[in-house]
Structures are given as structure tokens and as C-alpha cells.
C-alpha positions as a Markdown table, in Angstrom:
| # | Residue | x | y | z |
|---|---|---|---|---|
| 1 | Met | 129.6 | 169.4 | 95.9 |
| 2 | Ser | 133.2 | 170.6 | 95.6 |
| 3 | Lys | 133.9 | 174.0 | 94.1 |
| 4 | Leu | 137.0 | 174.9 | 92.0 |
| 5 | Thr | 139.5 | 176.9 | 94.2 |
| 6 | Gly | 143.0 | 178.0 | 93.7 |
| 7 | Ile | 146.1 | 176.0 | 94.2 |
| 8 | Gly | 149.7 | 177.1 | 94.8 |
| 9 | Lys | 152.5 | 177.5 | 92.2 |
| 10 | Leu | 154.1 | 174.2 | 93.1 |
| 11 | Ser | 150.8 | 172.3 | 92.9 |
| 12 | Arg | 150.0 | 174.0 | 89.5 |
| 13 | Glu | 153.4 | 172.9 | 88.2 |
| 14 | Arg | 153.0 | 169.4 | 89.5 |
| 15 | Leu | 149.4 | 169.1 | 88.1 |
| 16 | Ala | 150.6 | 170.4 | 84.7 |
| 17 | Glu | 153.3 | 167.8 | 84.7 |
| 18 | Val | 150.9 | 165.0 | 85.6 |
| 19 | Leu | 148.4 | 166.1 | 82.9 |
| 20 | Arg | 151.1 | 166.2 | 80.3 |
| 21 | Ala | 152.3 | 162.7 | 81.1 |
| 22 | Thr | 148.9 | 161.0 | 81.5 |
| 23 | Lys | 146.2 | 160.3 | 78.9 |
| 24 | Gly | 142.8 | 161.0 | 80.2 |
| 25 | Thr | 143.1 | 159.4 | 83.6 |
| 26 | Ala | 145.6 | 159.5 | 86.4 |
| 27 | Ser | 146.2 | 156.8 | 89.0 |
| 28 | Val | 148.1 | 157.0 | 92.3 |
| 29 | Thr | 150.9 | 154.8 | 90.9 |
| 30 | Gln | 151.2 | 157.0 | 87.8 |
| 31 | Val | 151.4 | 160.2 | 89.8 |
| 32 | Ala | 154.0 | 158.6 | 92.1 |
| 33 | Asp | 156.2 | 157.6 | 89.2 |
| 34 | Ile | 155.8 | 161.0 | 87.4 |
| 35 | Leu | 156.5 | 163.1 | 90.4 |
| 36 | Glu | 159.1 | 160.6 | 91.8 |
| 37 | Ile | 157.3 | 160.4 | 95.2 |
| 38 | Thr | 155.8 | 157.6 | 97.3 |
| 39 | Asn | 152.3 | 156.2 | 96.6 |
| 40 | Thr | 151.2 | 157.6 | 99.9 |
| 41 | Glu | 152.3 | 161.1 | 99.0 |
| 42 | Ala | 150.7 | 160.8 | 95.5 |
| 43 | Ala | 147.4 | 159.7 | 97.1 |
| 44 | Lys | 147.5 | 162.8 | 99.4 |
| 45 | Ile | 148.2 | 165.1 | 96.5 |
| 46 | Leu | 145.4 | 163.7 | 94.4 |
| 47 | Ser | 143.1 | 164.0 | 97.3 |
| 48 | Arg | 144.0 | 167.7 | 97.7 |
| 49 | Trp | 143.5 | 168.3 | 94.0 |
| 50 | His | 140.2 | 166.6 | 94.3 |
| 51 | Glu | 139.1 | 168.8 | 97.2 |
| 52 | Lys | 140.2 | 171.9 | 95.3 |
| 53 | Gly | 138.2 | 170.8 | 92.3 |
| 54 | Trp | 141.0 | 170.2 | 89.8 |
| 55 | Val | 140.6 | 166.5 | 89.4 |
| 56 | Ser | 137.5 | 164.3 | 89.8 |
| 57 | Arg | 137.6 | 160.9 | 91.6 |
| 58 | Val | 136.3 | 158.0 | 89.4 |
| 59 | Lys | 137.0 | 155.4 | 92.0 |
| 60 | Arg | 139.6 | 154.7 | 94.7 |
| 61 | Gly | 143.0 | 155.6 | 93.3 |
| 62 | Leu | 141.8 | 156.8 | 89.9 |
| 63 | Tyr | 141.1 | 160.4 | 88.9 |
| 64 | Val | 140.3 | 162.4 | 85.7 |
| 65 | Pro | 141.0 | 166.1 | 85.1 |
| 66 | Val | 138.1 | 168.5 | 85.5 |
| 67 | Pro | 137.6 | 170.8 | 82.5 |
| 68 | Leu | 138.5 | 174.4 | 83.1 |
| 69 | Glu | 135.0 | 175.5 | 82.2 |
| 70 | Ala | 133.4 | 173.3 | 84.9 |
| 71 | Ser | 132.1 | 174.9 | 88.0 |
| 72 | Ser | 132.2 | 171.8 | 90.1 |
| 73 | Val | 134.2 | 168.6 | 90.4 |
| 74 | Asp | 131.0 | 166.6 | 90.0 |
| 75 | Val | 131.3 | 166.3 | 86.2 |
| 76 | Pro | 130.2 | 163.3 | 84.1 |
| 77 | Leu | 132.7 | 161.1 | 82.3 |
| 78 | Glu | 133.8 | 162.6 | 79.0 |
| 79 | Asp | 134.5 | 159.2 | 77.5 |
| 80 | Ala | 133.2 | 156.0 | 79.1 |
| 81 | Trp | 135.5 | 153.9 | 76.9 |
| 82 | Leu | 138.6 | 155.4 | 78.5 |
| 83 | Ile | 137.5 | 154.5 | 82.0 |
| 84 | Ala | 136.6 | 151.0 | 80.9 |
| 85 | Glu | 140.0 | 150.5 | 79.5 |
| 86 | Lys | 141.6 | 151.8 | 82.7 |
| 87 | Leu | 139.5 | 149.7 | 85.1 |
| 88 | Tyr | 138.9 | 146.5 | 83.2 |
| 89 | Ala | 141.9 | 145.8 | 81.0 |
| 90 | Pro | 142.5 | 143.5 | 79.3 |
| 91 | Cys | 139.1 | 144.2 | 77.8 |
| 92 | Tyr | 137.2 | 145.3 | 74.8 |
| 93 | Ile | 134.0 | 147.3 | 74.1 |
| 94 | Gly | 131.4 | 144.9 | 72.8 |
| 95 | Gly | 127.7 | 144.2 | 72.4 |
| 96 | Trp | 125.4 | 147.1 | 71.6 |
| 97 | Ser | 128.2 | 149.6 | 72.3 |
| 98 | Ala | 130.3 | 148.2 | 69.5 |
| 99 | Ala | 127.2 | 147.9 | 67.3 |
| 100 | Glu | 126.6 | 151.7 | 67.8 |
| 101 | Tyr | 130.2 | 152.4 | 66.9 |
| 102 | Trp | 130.0 | 150.4 | 63.7 |
| 103 | Asp | 126.6 | 151.9 | 62.8 |
| 104 | Leu | 124.8 | 148.6 | 63.0 |
| 105 | Thr | 122.0 | 150.2 | 65.0 |
| 106 | Glu | 120.3 | 153.5 | 65.3 |
| 107 | Gln | 119.1 | 152.7 | 68.8 |
| 108 | Ile | 120.6 | 154.7 | 71.6 |
| 109 | Phe | 121.9 | 152.6 | 74.5 |
| 110 | Arg | 122.8 | 154.4 | 77.7 |
| 111 | Thr | 124.9 | 151.6 | 79.1 |
| 112 | Thr | 128.4 | 150.8 | 77.9 |
| 113 | Val | 129.1 | 147.0 | 77.4 |
| 114 | Val | 132.6 | 145.9 | 78.5 |
| 115 | Met | 134.0 | 142.4 | 77.9 |
| 116 | Thr | 136.9 | 141.7 | 80.2 |
| 117 | Arg | 139.2 | 139.0 | 81.3 |
| 118 | Gln | 138.6 | 140.1 | 84.9 |
| 119 | Val | 135.9 | 138.7 | 87.2 |
| 120 | Pro | 134.5 | 141.9 | 88.8 |
| 121 | Arg | 132.2 | 141.8 | 91.9 |
| 122 | Asp | 129.9 | 144.4 | 90.4 |
| 123 | Arg | 128.8 | 143.7 | 86.9 |
| 124 | Asn | 126.5 | 146.7 | 86.7 |
| 125 | Pro | 128.6 | 149.6 | 88.1 |
| 126 | Val | 127.5 | 153.2 | 87.8 |
| 127 | Ile | 130.5 | 155.4 | 87.6 |
| 128 | Lys | 129.9 | 159.2 | 87.9 |
| 129 | Gly | 126.5 | 158.7 | 86.3 |
| 130 | Thr | 127.7 | 156.4 | 83.5 |
| 131 | Arg | 126.3 | 152.8 | 83.5 |
| 132 | Tyr | 128.3 | 149.8 | 82.6 |
| 133 | Leu | 127.5 | 146.2 | 81.8 |
| 134 | Val | 130.6 | 144.1 | 82.5 |
| 135 | Cys | 131.0 | 140.6 | 81.2 |
| 136 | Thr | 133.8 | 138.1 | 81.7 |
| 137 | Val | 135.4 | 136.4 | 78.7 |
| 138 | Ser | 138.2 | 133.8 | 78.6 |
| 139 | Glu | 141.6 | 134.5 | 77.1 |
| 140 | Lys | 141.0 | 132.3 | 74.1 |
| 141 | Lys | 138.0 | 134.4 | 73.2 |
| 142 | Met | 139.9 | 137.7 | 73.0 |
| 143 | Phe | 139.9 | 137.8 | 69.2 |
| 144 | Gly | 138.3 | 139.7 | 66.4 |
| 145 | Leu | 139.2 | 143.1 | 67.9 |
| 146 | Lys | 140.1 | 146.4 | 66.5 |
| 147 | Ser | 142.1 | 149.2 | 68.2 |
| 148 | Val | 140.6 | 152.6 | 67.9 |
| 149 | Trp | 141.9 | 156.0 | 69.2 |
| 150 | Arg | 139.9 | 157.7 | 72.0 |
| 151 | Gly | 141.9 | 160.9 | 72.4 |
| 152 | Gln | 145.5 | 159.8 | 73.0 |
| 153 | Val | 144.5 | 156.3 | 74.2 |
| 154 | Lys | 144.0 | 153.1 | 72.1 |
| 155 | Val | 140.9 | 151.1 | 73.1 |
| 156 | Ser | 139.9 | 147.7 | 71.8 |
| 157 | Val | 136.4 | 147.2 | 70.3 |
| 158 | Ser | 135.0 | 144.1 | 68.8 |
| 159 | Asp | 135.0 | 144.3 | 65.0 |
| 160 | Pro | 131.6 | 144.2 | 63.2 |
| 161 | Thr | 131.7 | 140.4 | 62.7 |
| 162 | Arg | 132.7 | 139.6 | 66.3 |
| 163 | Thr | 130.1 | 142.1 | 67.5 |
| 164 | Ile | 127.3 | 140.2 | 65.8 |
| 165 | Leu | 128.5 | 136.8 | 67.1 |
| 166 | Asp | 128.8 | 138.1 | 70.7 |
| 167 | Met | 125.2 | 139.2 | 70.5 |
| 168 | Leu | 124.1 | 135.9 | 69.0 |
| 169 | Ala | 125.8 | 134.1 | 71.8 |
| 170 | Glu | 124.3 | 136.4 | 74.5 |
| 171 | Pro | 121.2 | 138.2 | 73.0 |
| 172 | His | 121.0 | 140.4 | 76.1 |
| 173 | Leu | 124.2 | 142.1 | 74.9 |
| 174 | Gly | 122.3 | 143.4 | 71.9 |
| 175 | Gly | 119.1 | 144.3 | 73.8 |
| 176 | Gly | 117.3 | 141.1 | 73.0 |
| 177 | Ile | 116.9 | 138.9 | 69.9 |
| 178 | Arg | 114.6 | 141.2 | 68.0 |
| 179 | Ser | 117.3 | 144.0 | 68.3 |
| 180 | Val | 120.0 | 141.5 | 67.4 |
| 181 | Gln | 118.1 | 140.4 | 64.3 |
| 182 | Asp | 117.9 | 144.0 | 63.1 |
| 183 | Met | 121.7 | 144.4 | 63.7 |
| 184 | Leu | 122.4 | 141.2 | 61.8 |
| 185 | Leu | 120.3 | 142.4 | 58.9 |
| 186 | Asn | 122.2 | 145.7 | 58.9 |
| 187 | Tyr | 125.5 | 143.8 | 58.9 |
| 188 | Leu | 124.3 | 141.7 | 55.9 |
| 189 | Arg | 123.4 | 144.9 | 54.0 |
| 190 | Ser | 126.7 | 146.7 | 54.8 |
| 191 | Asp | 130.2 | 146.7 | 53.3 |
| 192 | Met | 131.3 | 145.0 | 56.5 |
| 193 | Lys | 129.6 | 141.7 | 55.6 |
| 194 | Asn | 132.0 | 138.8 | 55.6 |
| 195 | Leu | 130.2 | 135.4 | 55.9 |
| 196 | Glu | 133.5 | 133.4 | 55.7 |
| 197 | Leu | 134.8 | 135.4 | 58.7 |
| 198 | Leu | 131.5 | 135.0 | 60.5 |
| 199 | Leu | 131.7 | 131.3 | 60.2 |
| 200 | Glu | 135.4 | 131.2 | 61.2 |
| 201 | Tyr | 134.7 | 133.3 | 64.3 |
| 202 | Ala | 131.7 | 131.2 | 65.2 |
| 203 | Asp | 133.9 | 128.0 | 65.0 |
| 204 | Arg | 136.4 | 129.7 | 67.3 |
| 205 | Leu | 133.8 | 130.7 | 69.8 |
| 206 | Asp | 132.7 | 127.1 | 69.9 |
| 207 | Asn | 129.2 | 127.9 | 71.1 |
| 208 | Gly | 126.4 | 125.7 | 69.7 |
| 209 | Ala | 123.7 | 128.2 | 70.4 |
| 210 | Val | 125.3 | 130.6 | 68.0 |
| 211 | Phe | 124.9 | 128.3 | 65.0 |
| 212 | Lys | 121.3 | 127.6 | 66.0 |
| 213 | Arg | 120.4 | 131.3 | 66.2 |
| 214 | Leu | 122.5 | 132.4 | 63.3 |
| 215 | Gly | 121.2 | 129.6 | 60.9 |
| 216 | Phe | 117.6 | 130.3 | 62.0 |
| 217 | Leu | 117.8 | 134.0 | 61.5 |
| 218 | Leu | 119.5 | 133.7 | 58.2 |
| 219 | Glu | 117.0 | 131.2 | 56.9 |
| 220 | Arg | 114.1 | 133.6 | 57.8 |
| 221 | Asn | 115.7 | 136.8 | 56.7 |
| 222 | Ala | 118.4 | 136.0 | 54.1 |
| 223 | Ser | 117.4 | 132.7 | 52.6 |
| 224 | Ala | 119.6 | 133.2 | 49.5 |
| 225 | Glu | 122.7 | 132.6 | 51.8 |
| 226 | His | 122.3 | 128.8 | 51.2 |
| 227 | Asp | 126.0 | 127.9 | 51.8 |
| 228 | Ile | 126.3 | 129.4 | 55.3 |
| 229 | Ile | 122.9 | 128.2 | 56.3 |
| 230 | Glu | 123.8 | 124.7 | 55.4 |
| 231 | Lys | 127.1 | 125.0 | 57.3 |
| 232 | Cys | 125.1 | 126.1 | 60.3 |
| 233 | Val | 123.0 | 123.0 | 60.0 |
| 234 | Gln | 126.1 | 120.8 | 59.9 |
| 235 | Arg | 127.3 | 122.4 | 63.1 |
| 236 | Leu | 124.2 | 122.0 | 65.1 |
| 237 | Thr | 124.8 | 120.6 | 68.6 |
| 238 | Lys | 122.6 | 118.3 | 70.6 |
| 239 | Gly | 119.9 | 119.7 | 72.8 |
| 240 | Asn | 117.5 | 122.5 | 72.4 |
| 241 | Thr | 118.2 | 126.2 | 73.1 |
| 242 | Arg | 116.0 | 129.2 | 73.6 |
| 243 | Ile | 116.2 | 131.8 | 70.9 |
| 244 | Asp | 116.4 | 134.3 | 73.7 |
| 245 | Pro | 117.0 | 133.1 | 77.3 |
| 246 | Lys | 115.1 | 136.2 | 78.5 |
| 247 | Leu | 111.9 | 135.2 | 76.7 |
| 248 | Lys | 109.4 | 132.4 | 77.4 |
| 249 | Ala | 109.9 | 129.1 | 75.5 |
| 250 | Glu | 106.6 | 127.8 | 74.1 |
| 251 | Arg | 107.2 | 126.4 | 70.6 |
| 252 | Leu | 110.1 | 124.2 | 69.4 |
| 253 | Val | 111.4 | 124.8 | 65.9 |
| 254 | Ser | 112.9 | 121.3 | 65.5 |
| 255 | Arg | 115.0 | 122.0 | 62.4 |
| 256 | Trp | 117.1 | 124.5 | 64.4 |
| 257 | Arg | 116.5 | 123.0 | 67.9 |
| 258 | Leu | 115.3 | 126.4 | 69.0 |
| 259 | Trp | 112.5 | 127.3 | 71.4 |
| 260 | Leu | 110.5 | 130.4 | 70.5 |
| 261 | Pro | 108.0 | 132.4 | 72.6 |
| 262 | Glu | 104.4 | 132.7 | 71.4 |
| 263 | Ser | 104.9 | 136.3 | 70.5 |
| 264 | Leu | 107.5 | 135.4 | 67.9 |
| 265 | Leu | 105.6 | 132.5 | 66.3 |
| 266 | Lys | 103.8 | 134.6 | 63.7 |
| 267 | Glu | 107.0 | 136.3 | 62.7 |
| 268 | Tyr | 109.1 | 133.2 | 62.3 |
| 269 | Val | 107.0 | 130.1 | 61.8 |
């Protein structure tokens, strides 16, 4: 465990210059550009600052400043979203992390969901004690996003409507179909409800399972929404889908071409 120790006047001046010019994180390339030195020199300086306890290493070549009140360099990430933006751009915060941001759930999820254009080797990294779930999305599916400020950095997060659809497409992004159903109901009760946009986004996603799950859940929980339910029926694709791929499939609801587990039969059938 590294302890905070003193650094010389030149190092303090350089560190102050780097902190002024960066926003939450500092990479080797950034430091090289700011101090007008080579990448090799920048890497050595960051390594020394890390050893002295003034910056904390997130991963190779990427550092965050250590708060003055910290007694050790081993500090948790202050904002997981900032690190996600730095490591996985182009990306957005989605799934249950976005649902928490939009107050669609009161559940507390300790993993940050990141949707990225990248194809990372590790989809479940743990960075300085912070867990991430990293999913790959295509360029054409990078829509329905909002930019929000995290300190001095803009980070993209799926808007409420896109958040719901991502979780309908991949229920595990919402903690399972029961949790997704609760978030959908909260969405329908909120000022964020926009069924026309919900249908528009669903068409753009072009995922048949979304219409099956959405139509089914609406019919069981918001039966007054006849128009969108019927439009979901019209968009049903061939083949049968599990309501949640993580659950057993034991009973087919033929109207929606959905397989349900025994545990959900009493709730939905």
C-alpha cells in the first residue's frame, strides 16, 4: 500500500499543470502533450507520482488524482462513469445503471453497465473495487442517448425510453425480467412515458424479442394501452422466445410466442 510522500517543486508545478488541464483522469498521452515531453518521459513521471501517492493507477497508462485527504493511493473510484467513458468510448451508461439515474428503480446495483462499440476481452472487469458489466453494441444502435455532466466531463447515458428497451432486449441488463417489469411500470407511471417514442426506438432496434416481451408485459400490466399492444402484435416475428433467457422455459404463451417458467405462470397466465 503506497503512502503519500512529498514531491519536489518542479514535480508539484507539473502535477498542478496536469490536473488543471485534465478532467478527472490523466493518460500518458495527455501528460506528454501537456508537459511537451515524450510518452516515455510522461509514463515515468506518472509512475513516480503514483509511487509518491499523488495519483492512483486505474489501468496501464491511465491515472486519477488522489484526494488530499486520502492517506493511501489505494482509493476507490470517485465516479465509475468517468472511468467508463475514458476506457470504453464510444459508449454509454445503460441498463440498470441508467434506470437508477432516471429513478426507474429503487434497487441498488453495485455493478455499472457500460454499452460500448468496443469488443473488450474482459466483460466483467473490476477496476479499483468497482465492478463493470461491459456489452458491445453496433454503431447503428447508438441512439436514444443523453449527455450528462459528471464533474467537468460529459458522459452519455441512455434516455429513459432507450433504457427500457435495452432491458427488454436483454433482461439481464435490468437484473432479470421481474425487475425489468417493475421498471417498465415505473416508466409508464412517470412523466417520462412516451409510447410513440418507445415504438419508434423498438423499430430501430429491430429485435423481435422486444415486441414479444413488451406486448406481453403491457397486456398483463397496462391493458388500457390497446394501440401499442396491437402494434406489438403486428410486429411479432416468427419463432418462440423465452421471456427471460436466464429462466427455464416450461409454458408457451402462444399469443406472444413467449416461453415462461413455471414460477411465473400464476403471475401471468
